[in-house]
Steps between C-alpha positions, in 0.01 A plus 500: 500500500766611254657223294759303693801340339640154572828353377506121487827322436500184288146572382468368145408145603373295790432652841634841400258525208214383722584780744522752216151402381358548848649849540391597148144396583511751787613780265862512614752607241734205455874480441584158357850356511707215360862443408381433143257666265391172348165363382386460861578866569321616186192294589499633857539859385207460261281333763564751779492800265142403410408554864708797619797725429801273467874542460762228455853524638757249383751445779688193622461519876751221557778733385653763731320830445207341316251552781599864547472569127150349492374710788651820366330458163173384656499794743567749223230365268195656669661714762528241774402155628259399772570127524789271416434128461822298516406186311778401257655174609663180387528134597827333402543231765636156431599215727684626807825324405493679164416847634763751389605845613382634165147363553494641852623844386256519209210397724576764763580768241142496373299360792656714773751764388272642231217529755721684746645752257175560312347576840788732587458691172123518552542636853749760379249619240224545760440817693444435871144393588389495138142367504464139393870416483555126529728216400382143443747213475393170348638219712381142526374233736859375460601768750321292765510141372793348312506273198767239437779620268371859498766629737601819320143591402356426845775700666441795268129501583582484871711810442202673333289436810754675722557773239131588526521530877826693502391745230166551675675601822758711319257692279205539738611844618481619139146372457598222258327172572670172406320167474540169325297243310582133547349296218485125522501286188398712198478416129771716344779456242732415790282207609383386154759225460441362848123499445514332159381172651123484552549228760735725699258792469221290651726381779607855588146639480381227736743628765375860475203558733314711240552218252668675209824654379491881494488717189692832476170689525453357851791713620412837346211601725707463814769726353244769422365474853843538662562812288162652582387743769307214660840353596638829635579350844658180366878480467766236553264215417523205260158398369512138388274421204537126491160333509576385854831325433678637807201433723487133407654222709596160362212256456554178690324249278171525316418756235683835501 
């Protein structure tokens, strides 16, 4: 198989970097992205470059036009893309009474709008029925189960779930598959502050059927699968990678 190319948004840390590592291990050429070329970006570039051909595109996807600019440069780099992974996201929520229009707009700009317009630019760059063309959107278990005071974030992830379905139906005739990944609780820079308490970590892990909090590397393999030929008849699906969180009912007494 000729080298395939994947573009992963928000891929210099956390889940995005974990996904980049998984694709690199399968000999994909990797386009990395961040809104900053900081020490995290330099470290990611060095790490992924040691595994495969790598190119970094600095683009702020929260800004109008940022997603299109990323895809245009990524597409031009090696003569085309095979897979787009929409991963860049943010969590800005505060107590519901303190939620502002600015927080809402910034959340949706990156978590939803950037996904939509990166996908549009990707689809425009594809020729019809190009082999292996696929889009993967990173959602969350929060698209199915809410958390208190996470109204804007939860709503944005619910939008990602429907975006996957709508894009899958819209792009199917062109041979572009669209699927999603729904991670549960993962150790990333976004969750670092919340997981700073060892007591809280133990409490959360006890409520996860598989008994531990996920690492970014737990997500990468599923992304590679959804982009592969083995998933050629899968589209419009959200694959939840949550250690069983969504399958678990409340425990009525006794040990969890």
